[in-house]
N, C-alpha and C positions, 0 to 999 in steps of 0.2 A: 689160337695158345696163351695161360696167364704163368704172368710171367715166374710166379712161383712152381706152375707144371713146369717150365723150360728151364727152372735151374734143379727142378727132381732129377728129369730128362738125363740134363748135363750128367748131374756127380754118378746117375747109374752109371755111365758112360765111361769114365774115370777108369783107364790103367790102371795098377800097382804105381803107387808112389807121388802119381799127378792131381794135380790141385784142382778145385775149379777153375781157377783164374790161369792156370795152363788151357781147359778148354778156349775160354774165353780169347783165349787171345791167338787162336789158332782161326775158329769157325765162323766164316762171313755171316755178317749180319745182312737180316733180311731186312729188300724194300723192292721197287720196283724200277729203279737197273738191272737184277738179279735176270729181267721182262730179255735184257739188249747186252749183255753182259757176259762173259766166261771169266771161268779158270780165281773166279775171286776169294781171296785169301788177308787174311793176319798176319801184319809179321809188325812188333814193336807199335801198334797201338792205332796201325795205321791198319787203312784194308786198298786190298791193289787191286784189277781185276785188267779183263781187254773188251776196251764197248765199243757198242757198232755207234760211229758218227750217221748226219745226215745222207752225206753219199753214200755206207756203206759199207767205211773201212774202219778197219777195229782198230783201237788206241789204247795205248797200257794210259792207263789215269790209274791216282790214288785220294786219298783225305784223310784225315785224324779222323778218326773214331773220336774224340772226346770234345768235338765243336760241334759235333752229331744232335749231342744230349739226346733226346725222344724226338727229333727232327726224323722224316724217310730219309731215305735215300735214294737217290734218281741217277739216273743216265740221262746229262743234255749233250745231245751234240755229240759221243763220247767223252765226256768231261764227268765224273763221279760228284755230283754238289749235295749239300742237305740245307738245306731252308736260305740261307741269305750269306755259305760257307760256298765253298766252291775249292775242289782238287783243285793238283796239277796233274797233266801231263808225264810222262813217266820216258827219261830216257833211254833210261836202263831198270828192268827191277831189279829182285834181292833171286836170283841162284839164272840172272842173264843177263852175261857179260860182257862185254865189247860193245855197245851200248847198242846192242841192237835188243827191240824188242820183237816179241812173237806176233808170227808172222808178215817182220819187211822181209822183199827178196836177200838173199844173201847168209838169211838164217840152214845154213844145213842142206842145202835142199830145197827149201818151202817153196812150194809150186803155187800158193792160194786155197789149195782144194785139203791137203791134209790137216784133221783133229784127231787129239787122239785124249778117252776120257779114264781118269789112270784109276783104280779104286783100291782100297785097304784089306779089305776081303774078299773070297771068293767067290765067284756066281753073281759078279758083280754088285752086290753089298757091302754096305760098310763110307768110310767118308768118302767122295772121288771131289779132283778137281781134275777143268781142261785143258789142257795146253794145242796150241797151232804151230809149232815156234819151236827150236832146239830148248836144249835145260842141260847146259853142261854137269851141273851140278845141284841135285833135287833138295839136300840140307835146307835152305832156308824158307821150302813150302811147306816144310811139312808131313813131306812126303820119302821124305828118305828112307831107303830098304823098308816100307809096309806100304810097298805095293802087291796085290795078291790076286788081281785079275784087268782086262784092260779093256777095250773098248776101242778102235781104232780106225780110220779113216784115213788110206792111202798105205802106204808101207814104211813103217817106222824102226831106227834100230834103238834096244838098250844093252846101257852094260851097267852091270854090279859095280863101276869104281866110276867118280868124277872125274867129268873131262874124257869120258867115251871112253875107257882103258879095264880092264879088267877081262872078264867072260861080258861076252857080246852076241848080239841075234837079229835077226830080220825081223819081225811082226807083222802080218798082213792080215789082216783081217780082226775078229775077236780071239780072245785066250781068252776061255773060262776060269782054269787054274791051273798056279803056276806051279802047281802044287812039287811032283814030284820032278822038275826043269832043270832046278837045279836056278831059279832066278825066282823066288816068293818071297819074298820083305827083303831082298839083296839088290833090286836096281838102285841106286845112286846119279843116273846120264839117262835123256832123251833127247831123241833128232825124226824127221824127216831122214830117211832113208836115203843116202843121193841114189841117181841111176846113173852110172854109166854108160 
């Protein structure tokens, strides 16, 4: 896709009052890293993702996009790299409190089999993100109060307020449309459901 066509598509997808730079700050750039990384998003000029290393473990990693210019972003052993620039491993990503990155034991009942994909629109359409562990506050991910459908592997608890407050419910499978459930565009935190 040409740069001009990409810019035109981004401009067409703007929400009222949103500028193209707002979209560029949130949309993850293309690159081969997308084949082995998930949950990619951009926050304050930095790309964050969970990337698989040589042992098959997911690692939280990030890289500054202004250092990449035209170089393709790749995943090398669980670390984001572009050209000669190496990213860094993350002890904590925005939206993941307490120093735990998604997928580590102790993440609110994480058992290694859970994953959730959230979508801005019903019927699994629109912008999406994948999470493997608890997110106590979706605000910095760009998905706070924007989720309208979910594909879930495992049981997940979703709540209308940050830090698992407000109304909560357990999702066990896919939710095509939150329209009449009271959760449409209201989810602010999510985590694997604990098994008591």
